C-alpha positions as a Python dict, from the first residue, in 0.01 Angstrom:
ca = {
    (1, 'X'): (0, 0, 0),
    (2, 'X'): (155, 326, -98),
    (3, 'X'): (116, 700, 2),
    (4, 'X'): (-192, 853, -201),
    (5, 'X'): (-559, 759, -257),
    (6, 'X'): (-612, 663, -608),
    (7, 'X'): (-779, 978, -712),
    (8, 'X'): (-529, 1200, -564),
    (9, 'X'): (-251, 979, -727),
    (10, 'X'): (-405, 993, -1074),
    (11, 'X'): (-432, 1379, -1039),
    (12, 'X'): (-71, 1393, -931),
    (13, 'X'): (70, 1185, -1211),
    (14, 'X'): (-140, 1397, -1469),
    (15, 'X'): (2, 1728, -1328),
    (16, 'X'): (355, 1585, -1279),
    (17, 'X'): (393, 1436, -1640),
    (18, 'X'): (337, 1799, -1788),
    (19, 'X'): (650, 1904, -1611),
    (20, 'X'): (890, 1596, -1673),
    (21, 'X'): (1221, 1678, -1833),
    (22, 'X'): (1324, 1342, -1991),
    (23, 'X'): (1671, 1236, -2076),
    (24, 'X'): (1765, 883, -2195),
    (25, 'X'): (2087, 713, -2276),
    (26, 'X'): (2172, 341, -2340),
    (27, 'X'): (1934, 146, -2124),
    (28, 'X'): (1855, 444, -1866),
    (29, 'X'): (1578, 669, -1893),
    (30, 'X'): (1545, 977, -1644),
    (31, 'X'): (1237, 1210, -1587),
    (32, 'X'): (1294, 1492, -1376),
    (33, 'X'): (1000, 1708, -1238),
    (34, 'X'): (1091, 2077, -1331),
    (35, 'X'): (920, 2220, -1035),
    (36, 'X'): (1081, 2029, -735),
    (37, 'X'): (1359, 1850, -888),
    (38, 'X'): (1236, 1521, -815),
    (39, 'X'): (1270, 1233, -1028),
    (40, 'X'): (1211, 878, -1151),
    (41, 'X'): (1454, 627, -1298),
    (42, 'X'): (1367, 354, -1537),
    (43, 'X'): (1576, 63, -1688),
    (44, 'X'): (1519, -69, -2043),
    (45, 'X'): (1458, -423, -1966),
    (46, 'X'): (1365, -546, -2292),
    (47, 'X'): (1522, -367, -2596),
    (48, 'X'): (1317, -565, -2854),
    (49, 'X'): (959, -449, -2716),
    (50, 'X'): (1137, -115, -2575),
    (51, 'X'): (1005, -211, -2218),
    (52, 'X'): (1119, 0, -1932),
    (53, 'X'): (1104, -78, -1567),
    (54, 'X'): (1097, 177, -1283),
    (55, 'X'): (1388, 123, -1051),
    (56, 'X'): (1219, 345, -805),
    (57, 'X'): (857, 402, -710),
    (58, 'X'): (728, 588, -1017),
    (59, 'X'): (355, 651, -956),
    (60, 'X'): (467, 919, -700),
    (61, 'X'): (781, 1072, -745),
    (62, 'X'): (782, 1297, -448),
    (63, 'X'): (851, 1000, -228),
    (64, 'X'): (1224, 1007, -332),
    (65, 'X'): (1395, 1310, -213),
    (66, 'X'): (1715, 1443, -64),
    (67, 'X'): (1730, 1618, 285),
    (68, 'X'): (1976, 1888, 373),
    (69, 'X'): (2111, 1921, 700),
    (70, 'X'): (2271, 2253, 770),
    (71, 'X'): (2377, 2337, 1157),
    (72, 'X'): (2119, 2094, 1292),
    (73, 'X'): (1821, 2225, 1065),
    (74, 'X'): (1679, 2004, 804),
    (75, 'X'): (1538, 2104, 465),
    (76, 'X'): (1341, 1876, 216),
    (77, 'X'): (1465, 2000, -103),
    (78, 'X'): (1176, 2014, -353),
    (79, 'X'): (947, 2093, -69),
    (80, 'X'): (1084, 2394, 136),
    (81, 'X'): (1013, 2735, 33),
    (82, 'X'): (1338, 2854, 161),
    (83, 'X'): (1506, 2718, -148),
    (84, 'X'): (1434, 2823, -514),
    (85, 'X'): (1438, 2531, -753),
    (86, 'X'): (1592, 2541, -1129),
    (87, 'X'): (1609, 2248, -1344),
    (88, 'X'): (1784, 2231, -1701),
    (89, 'X'): (1968, 1985, -1941),
    (90, 'X'): (2315, 2077, -2043),
    (91, 'X'): (2626, 1925, -2213),
    (92, 'X'): (2608, 1557, -2306),
    (93, 'X'): (2248, 1507, -2213),
    (94, 'X'): (2286, 1549, -1839),
    (95, 'X'): (2025, 1707, -1625),
    (96, 'X'): (2118, 1979, -1355),
    (97, 'X'): (1901, 2063, -1066),
    (98, 'X'): (1986, 2373, -857),
    (99, 'X'): (1839, 2449, -500),
    (100, 'X'): (1942, 2796, -397),
    (101, 'X'): (1894, 2983, -71),
    (102, 'X'): (2058, 3303, 81),
    (103, 'X'): (2272, 3051, 293),
    (104, 'X'): (2350, 2759, 63),
    (105, 'X'): (2313, 2634, -278),
    (106, 'X'): (2286, 2269, -383),
    (107, 'X'): (2371, 2172, -738),
    (108, 'X'): (2250, 1814, -814),
    (109, 'X'): (2355, 1685, -1145),
    (110, 'X'): (2240, 1362, -1308),
    (111, 'X'): (2474, 1197, -1562),
    (112, 'X'): (2459, 854, -1751),
    (113, 'X'): (2738, 602, -1679),
    (114, 'X'): (2816, 254, -1790),
    (115, 'X'): (2988, -15, -1593),
    (116, 'X'): (3267, -212, -1710),
    (117, 'X'): (3170, -486, -1967),
    (118, 'X'): (2851, -277, -2032),
    (119, 'X'): (2814, -160, -2405),
    (120, 'X'): (2599, 117, -2295),
    (121, 'X'): (2478, 332, -1982),
    (122, 'X'): (2320, 114, -1725),
    (123, 'X'): (2345, 354, -1416),
    (124, 'X'): (2296, 736, -1338),
    (125, 'X'): (2523, 927, -1109),
    (126, 'X'): (2363, 1174, -907),
    (127, 'X'): (2629, 1433, -817),
    (128, 'X'): (2574, 1683, -529),
    (129, 'X'): (2797, 1997, -491),
    (130, 'X'): (2681, 2173, -156),
    (131, 'X'): (2807, 2531, -138),
    (132, 'X'): (2829, 2728, 183),
    (133, 'X'): (2702, 3065, 94),
    (134, 'X'): (2713, 3211, 470),
    (135, 'X'): (2982, 3419, 614),
    (136, 'X'): (3026, 3139, 884),
    (137, 'X'): (3138, 2764, 894),
    (138, 'X'): (2867, 2551, 885),
    (139, 'X'): (2815, 2176, 945),
    (140, 'X'): (2629, 2026, 631),
    (141, 'X'): (2505, 1687, 578),
    (142, 'X'): (2271, 1520, 333),
    (143, 'X'): (2018, 1233, 374),
    (144, 'X'): (1876, 1062, 52),
    (145, 'X'): (1564, 888, 89),
    (146, 'X'): (1492, 621, -195),
    (147, 'X'): (1141, 487, -219),
    (148, 'X'): (1206, 136, -348),
    (149, 'X'): (948, -100, -497),
    (150, 'X'): (1112, -401, -670),
    (151, 'X'): (1143, -643, -384),
    (152, 'X'): (800, -569, -247),
    (153, 'X'): (680, -855, -450),
    (154, 'X'): (878, -1088, -246),
    (155, 'X'): (951, -1140, 130),
    (156, 'X'): (1320, -1022, 77),
    (157, 'X'): (1316, -665, 12),
    (158, 'X'): (1671, -612, -24),
    (159, 'X'): (2004, -801, -26),
    (160, 'X'): (2376, -741, 27),
    (161, 'X'): (2692, -958, 0),
    (162, 'X'): (2751, -975, 358),
    (163, 'X'): (2409, -984, 515),
    (164, 'X'): (2230, -1180, 234),
    (165, 'X'): (1842, -1123, 219),
    (166, 'X'): (1708, -840, 411),
    (167, 'X'): (1349, -926, 539),
    (168, 'X'): (1307, -629, 805),
    (169, 'X'): (1464, -313, 923),
    (170, 'X'): (1849, -315, 892),
    (171, 'X'): (2129, -47, 958),
    (172, 'X'): (2471, -84, 796),
    (173, 'X'): (2682, 111, 1044),
    (174, 'X'): (2997, 290, 1021),
    (175, 'X'): (3194, -38, 995),
    (176, 'X'): (2997, -200, 724),
    (177, 'X'): (3211, -375, 427),
    (178, 'X'): (2938, -396, 165),
    (179, 'X'): (3001, -212, -157),
    (180, 'X'): (2617, -233, -290),
    (181, 'X'): (2269, -301, -157),
    (182, 'X'): (2030, -449, -409),
    (183, 'X'): (1645, -480, -446),
    (184, 'X'): (1478, -701, -709),
    (185, 'X'): (1200, -948, -754),
    (186, 'X'): (1440, -1253, -778),
    (187, 'X'): (1663, -1181, -489),
    (188, 'X'): (1866, -1502, -527),
    (189, 'X'): (1978, -1348, -845),
    (190, 'X'): (2028, -989, -724),
    (191, 'X'): (2245, -1083, -441),
    (192, 'X'): (2507, -1292, -680),
    (193, 'X'): (2810, -1102, -744),
    (194, 'X'): (2786, -1231, -1112),
    (195, 'X'): (2450, -1035, -1195),
    (196, 'X'): (2492, -848, -1511),
    (197, 'X'): (2313, -605, -1724),
    (198, 'X'): (2132, -896, -1913),
    (199, 'X'): (1932, -998, -1593),
    (200, 'X'): (1575, -870, -1552),
    (201, 'X'): (1564, -514, -1393),
    (202, 'X'): (1709, -495, -1052),
    (203, 'X'): (1832, -193, -850),
    (204, 'X'): (2178, -156, -735),
    (205, 'X'): (2273, 122, -486),
    (206, 'X'): (2635, 147, -502),
    (207, 'X'): (2812, 225, -170),
    (208, 'X'): (3168, 250, -244),
    (209, 'X'): (3412, 408, -539),
    (210, 'X'): (3301, 553, -755),
    (211, 'X'): (3002, 654, -523),
    (212, 'X'): (3074, 842, -195),
    (213, 'X'): (3064, 605, 90),
    (214, 'X'): (2762, 671, 319),
    (215, 'X'): (2832, 696, 677),
    (216, 'X'): (2544, 472, 732),
    (217, 'X'): (2258, 304, 539),
    (218, 'X'): (1902, 218, 682),
    (219, 'X'): (1653, -12, 512),
    (220, 'X'): (1296, 18, 653),
    (221, 'X'): (943, 98, 600),
    (222, 'X'): (923, 406, 382),
    (223, 'X'): (652, 605, 605),
    (224, 'X'): (898, 539, 923),
    (225, 'X'): (1168, 716, 748),
    (226, 'X'): (979, 988, 587),
    (227, 'X'): (807, 1071, 910),
    (228, 'X'): (1152, 1154, 1063),
    (229, 'X'): (1374, 1448, 922),
    (230, 'X'): (1697, 1254, 973),
    (231, 'X'): (1743, 899, 1144),
    (232, 'X'): (1515, 640, 1305),
    (233, 'X'): (1629, 390, 1583),
    (234, 'X'): (1644, 75, 1408),
    (235, 'X'): (1450, -220, 1556),
    (236, 'X'): (1538, -546, 1362),
    (237, 'X'): (1204, -709, 1478),
    (238, 'X'): (1020, -478, 1243),
    (239, 'X'): (945, -580, 894),
    (240, 'X'): (841, -321, 605),
    (241, 'X'): (488, -266, 722),
    (242, 'X'): (378, 29, 950),
    (243, 'X'): (22, -66, 1057),
    (244, 'X'): (-252, 74, 953),
    (245, 'X'): (-89, 336, 716),
    (246, 'X'): (186, 178, 534),
    (247, 'X'): (168, -194, 402),
    (248, 'X'): (478, -373, 283),
    (249, 'X'): (636, -44, 173),
    (250, 'X'): (1031, -44, 175),
    (251, 'X'): (1262, 217, 137),
    (252, 'X'): (1660, 293, 171),
    (253, 'X'): (1800, 598, 326),
    (254, 'X'): (2171, 679, 263),
    (255, 'X'): (2311, 923, 532),
    (256, 'X'): (2619, 1151, 484),
    (257, 'X'): (2650, 1310, 819),
    (258, 'X'): (2725, 1664, 892),
    (259, 'X'): (3083, 1791, 843),
    (260, 'X'): (3215, 2138, 868),
    (261, 'X'): (3199, 2349, 546),
    (262, 'X'): (3385, 2676, 547),
    (263, 'X'): (3230, 2997, 379),
    (264, 'X'): (3258, 2970, -2),
    (265, 'X'): (3370, 2613, 7),
    (266, 'X'): (3175, 2306, -132),
    (267, 'X'): (3105, 1954, 1),
    (268, 'X'): (3078, 1691, -283),
    (269, 'X'): (2874, 1366, -264),
    (270, 'X'): (2800, 1108, -543),
    (271, 'X'): (2535, 849, -560),
    (272, 'X'): (2531, 589, -805),
    (273, 'X'): (2168, 404, -907),
    (274, 'X'): (2166, 172, -1175),
    (275, 'X'): (2115, -206, -1274),
    (276, 'X'): (2289, -461, -1081),
    (277, 'X'): (2639, -519, -1209),
    (278, 'X'): (2974, -593, -1031),
    (279, 'X'): (3174, -368, -1237),
    (280, 'X'): (3105, -46, -1094),
    (281, 'X'): (3457, -4, -940),
    (282, 'X'): (3565, 118, -1250),
    (283, 'X'): (3263, 293, -1384),
    (284, 'X'): (3284, 532, -1634),
    (285, 'X'): (3080, 817, -1761),
    (286, 'X'): (2879, 702, -2076),
    (287, 'X'): (3060, 803, -2428),
    (288, 'X'): (3415, 838, -2268),
    (289, 'X'): (3588, 631, -2552),
    (290, 'X'): (3660, 302, -2368),
    (291, 'X'): (3709, 72, -2660),
    (292, 'X'): (3513, -190, -2511),
    (293, 'X'): (3198, -22, -2593),
    (294, 'X'): (3251, -127, -2964),
    (295, 'X'): (3098, -475, -2874),
    (296, 'X'): (2784, -302, -2892),
    (297, 'X'): (2460, -513, -2791),
    (298, 'X'): (2235, -561, -3108),
    (299, 'X'): (1955, -795, -3163),
    (300, 'X'): (2013, -1138, -3314),
    (301, 'X'): (1949, -1166, -3688),
    (302, 'X'): (1632, -1407, -3605),
    (303, 'X'): (1514, -1173, -3344),
    (304, 'X'): (1174, -993, -3402),
    (305, 'X'): (1214, -669, -3580),
    (306, 'X'): (1247, -375, -3373),
    (307, 'X'): (1344, -22, -3498),
    (308, 'X'): (1417, 107, -3148),
    (309, 'X'): (1649, -218, -3082),
    (310, 'X'): (1844, -142, -3393),
    (311, 'X'): (1870, 212, -3342),
    (312, 'X'): (1993, 173, -2979),
    (313, 'X'): (2276, -50, -3117),
    (314, 'X'): (2361, 181, -3386),
    (315, 'X'): (2388, 486, -3164),
    (316, 'X'): (2636, 286, -2917),
    (317, 'X'): (2840, 235, -3230),
    (318, 'X'): (2848, 601, -3330),
    (319, 'X'): (2904, 721, -2994),
    (320, 'X'): (3206, 489, -2946),
    (321, 'X'): (3337, 594, -3281),
    (322, 'X'): (3298, 942, -3230),
    (323, 'X'): (3466, 929, -2890),
    (324, 'X'): (3765, 739, -3034),
    (325, 'X'): (3827, 969, -3301),
    (326, 'X'): (3822, 1254, -3056),
    (327, 'X'): (4044, 1106, -2829),
    (328, 'X'): (4275, 950, -3071),
    (329, 'X'): (4208, 581, -2918),
    (330, 'X'): (4296, 313, -3188),
    (331, 'X'): (4082, 25, -3263),
    (332, 'X'): (4249, -319, -3146),
    (333, 'X'): (4190, -606, -3358),
    (334, 'X'): (3912, -731, -3109),
    (335, 'X'): (3742, -401, -3123),
    (336, 'X'): (3745, -412, -3502),
    (337, 'X'): (3610, -778, -3508),
    (338, 'X'): (3320, -696, -3234),
    (339, 'X'): (3227, -384, -3448),
    (340, 'X'): (3245, -565, -3782),
    (341, 'X'): (3019, -867, -3648),
    (342, 'X'): (2771, -605, -3497),
    (343, 'X'): (2754, -414, -3839),
    (344, 'X'): (2706, -717, -4050),
    (345, 'X'): (2422, -821, -3804),
    (346, 'X'): (2256, -496, -3839),
    (347, 'X'): (2282, -490, -4196),
    (348, 'X'): (2128, -844, -4234),
    (349, 'X'): (1830, -720, -4014),
    (350, 'X'): (1795, -399, -4228),
    (351, 'X'): (1729, -601, -4534),
    (352, 'X'): (1412, -757, -4374),
    (353, 'X'): (1234, -430, -4318),
}
């Protein structure tokens, strides 16, 4: 059971759709509300049918949001009137949101990234630059509440490498060793370190480089986390239901505890969300000229015809070629073989249209 009555939910969806700024790259689709900066994130799980699966709860995007803490006072960005919101696209298709007040500016940038071995973008990096505009030192922190839903169809809502399936409230404290936490319909697949982009959609929240390591992570009922401006006291005997208001409704909160930021200085935080993949330790921005991208994923010759699937493959090849020309990166023999094989397959498919 989610947060709004059905009529209010339908109205909210209708209104928000008029204000959505959309960006796509590879398998990822991002929609940002131009009034609030809140967003939805989708993964292209089936290229042939152009089927996108939301990685976060998408029927009401207000339920995923950042909370800023400045000198012990909290601000829910996108809701508070103390921060003016501006949203726009800029170079390479990235989306930038700025929350600005008299004492602090928060610049939130969404960029598409591809993990090691992925032929196209399979994640989104959410970068925060938090600038102290005041005349005094300030202690600045950030909490990011993610309203998850993929694991709500099973008893195990989340999984991590060290803890396995998480079926109730859990806190990863300062000494946790996990590099990710995942949510998926099939958790047995999701917690496998071999999970790759070809698997059905599953959300991975990366907890180490290239993301900024959170000071702590809490998995709990969404309303429990939403009702508090910062942390809750975790009770491991609780599950993800808060009767009678919120049934089987899970969420993850990432905490970046306040640290001192001098006047005119900036605190940087990177959050990485995307499809489960073990290669994020060397994640790269989409389109940076890594030669392995020449092994573009194209539909098999016998696969059902789909202009969208073929165009995605062609775009991946063109992006890789353009980047190689711009950086002077030579094609290896393996790159050339992969490129030629992909082009031949696409040429065969073109003749069937």
